[in-house]
C-alpha positions in Angstrom: -8.9 -15.3 -6.2 -6.8 -13.2 -4.1 -6.8 -9.6 -3.5 -5.0 -7.0 -1.0 -6.5 -5.6 2.0 -4.7 -2.9 4.3 -4.0 -3.9 7.7 -2.5 -2.0 10.9 -0.6 -4.1 13.6 0.4 -0.4 15.3 -0.6 3.0 15.0 2.6 3.9 13.5 0.7 4.7 10.3 -1.0 7.6 11.5 2.0 9.3 12.2 3.7 8.2 9.2 1.2 9.2 6.7 -0.5 12.0 5.9 -3.5 10.0 5.3 -3.6 6.7 6.7 -6.1 4.3 5.2 -8.3 2.6 7.7 -7.5 -1.4 8.4 -9.3 -3.5 6.3 -9.7 -1.7 2.8 -9.0 -2.7 -0.4 -5.9 -1.5 -1.5 -3.3 -1.3 -4.6 0.0 -0.5 -5.1 -0.6 3.1 -5.7 2.2 4.0 -7.3 0.0 6.1 -10.1 -0.3 8.8 -7.3 3.3 9.5 -7.8 3.3 9.6 -11.8 3.8 13.1 -12.1 6.0 13.5 -9.1 9.4 15.4 -8.9 11.4 12.8 -6.4 13.5 16.0 -5.3 10.7 17.8 -3.9 9.4 14.9 -2.0 10.1 15.4 1.8 8.3 14.3 5.1 4.8 12.3 5.0 4.5 12.6 1.1 8.1 10.8 0.6 6.9 8.3 3.4 4.1 7.4 1.3 6.1 7.3 -2.1 8.7 5.2 -0.4 6.7 2.7 1.6 2.8 2.8 0.8 0.1 1.0 -0.3 -3.2 3.2 -1.5 -6.3 2.2 0.7 -8.8 2.7 -2.3 -11.7 4.3 -0.5 -9.8 6.7 1.1 -7.2 7.1 -0.9 -4.8 6.6 2.3 -1.6 5.2 2.9 -1.0 1.7 4.3 2.7 0.2 5.2 1.0 -3.2 4.8 -1.5 -5.1 3.1 -2.4 -8.7 3.6 -3.4 -11.4 1.4 -7.0 -12.4 1.3 -9.8 -14.5 -0.2 -12.3 -12.1 -2.7 -14.9 -12.9 -4.7 -15.7 -12.1 -8.4 -18.2 -9.4 -7.1 -15.9 -7.9 -4.5 -13.3 -7.9 -7.4 -16.1 -6.1 -9.8 -16.9 -3.5 -6.7 -13.0 -3.0 -6.0 -12.8 -2.2 -10.0 -15.5 0.5 -9.8 -14.6 1.9 -6.7 -11.2 2.9 -7.9 -12.7 3.8 -11.2 -14.9 6.5 -9.6 -11.9 7.3 -7.2 -10.0 8.1 -10.7 -12.4 10.0 -12.3 -13.7 12.2 -9.5 -10.5 12.8 -7.1 -8.0 12.2 -9.5 -9.1 13.9 -12.7 -9.4 10.9 -15.3 -11.2 11.9 -18.3 -14.0 9.5 -18.0 -15.3 6.7 -16.5 -14.6 4.1 -19.5 -11.2 5.6 -18.9 -10.7 5.2 -15.4 -12.2 2.0 -15.7 -9.3 0.7 -18.2 -7.0 2.2 -15.5 -8.7 0.7 -12.3 -8.7 -3.1 -13.9 -5.3 -2.7 -14.6 -4.0 -1.6 -11.3 -6.3 -4.4 -9.6 -5.1 -6.8 -12.1 -1.7 -6.0 -10.9 -2.6 -6.0 -6.9 -3.8 -9.2 -7.8 -0.7 -10.6 -9.5 1.0 -9.8 -5.9 -0.9 -12.5 -4.2 0.8 -15.5 -5.5 1.7 -16.5 -1.5 -0.6 -17.9 1.0 -3.5 -16.3 2.1 -2.8 -14.2 5.3 0.9 -13.4 4.4 1.9 -9.6 4.7 3.1 -7.4 1.8 5.4 -4.6 2.5 6.9 -2.4 -0.9 9.8 -0.2 -0.9 9.5 1.9 -3.9 12.3 4.3 -5.6 13.2 6.6 -8.4 15.5 4.9 -11.2 16.2 6.4 -14.3 13.3 8.8 -14.4 11.1 5.8 -13.2 9.3 4.4 -10.9 10.6 0.9 -9.3 9.0 -1.3 -7.0 10.2 -4.3 -4.9 8.0 -5.9 -2.3 8.5 -8.4 0.3 6.7 -11.4 1.8 6.1 -11.6 5.6 5.1 -14.5 7.2 4.9 -16.5 10.4 8.3 -18.7 10.7 7.2 -22.6 11.1 3.7 -22.4 9.6 0.0 -20.6 10.3 0.1 -18.8 13.6 -2.0 -16.0 14.8 -0.3 -12.8 13.9 0.7 -10.5 16.7 1.5 -6.9 16.6 5.2 -7.9 17.6 6.6 -11.0 16.5 9.5 -12.2 14.4 8.8 -12.6 10.7 10.7 -14.5 8.2 11.3 -12.0 5.4 11.4 -13.0 1.4 12.7 -10.5 -1.4 15.1 -7.8 -1.8 17.5 -6.4 1.1 15.8 -3.1 2.4 18.8 -0.5 3.1 19.4 0.1 6.6 17.2 3.1 7.8 15.9 4.2 11.1 12.6 5.8 12.4 12.2 7.4 15.6 8.2 6.7 16.2 8.1 8.4 19.3 10.0 11.8 17.9 7.1 11.4 15.2 4.4 11.1 17.7 5.6 14.2 19.9 5.6 16.2 16.6 2.0 15.1 15.8 1.1 16.5 19.2 3.1 19.9 18.5 1.7 20.4 15.2 
C-alpha cells in the first residue's frame, strides 16, 4: 500500500508556516484542522497552512509537498494510532474510540490520494466555497520518466490550474529574522 510522507525541497516551509513539519513525517490532508475556522479571520501563516499545507502527524506541523511512499500494514496501523492519540490529546476528541474512527477516515483519505507512482509529489490548494472546505490536489513528477528529484527542476503538473500568486520568500525570511 502507499501513504504520504512530508518532503522539504527547500527551507521555504519554515518561513511560510507557523510550525513546519519535519521531512519524512507521515502526513494527512489536515483540512479537519480548519473545520471551525472563520475564513475571513485567517491571515498570515495560518492562512498559508489552510491554503496549501499537508499536516505532518507527529508534529502537527505543515508541509507544502508530500511524497507517495510504500507503507506496510504495520506502518499504516501505527499512523492511525498516532493520529488518534493526537486527536484525543491535543485536539479534544472525546475519547480514543472516537479519535481512532476519525483517524482511520483521515488515513484512508490520504491513501486514496496515492494512486500515482511511488515518489510522485502532491500539492494541495484549499479554499472555502459555499460554507465548505474544498481541496484540489495536483501531482508533480519529473518529465520523461523517473529521475532523481532535485530542489530546482522542471516538473510536469497534472490537475487544476492554480491562480497566479507571488510570494516573496526573501521578504518573508527577512521579516522572520526581525521578529
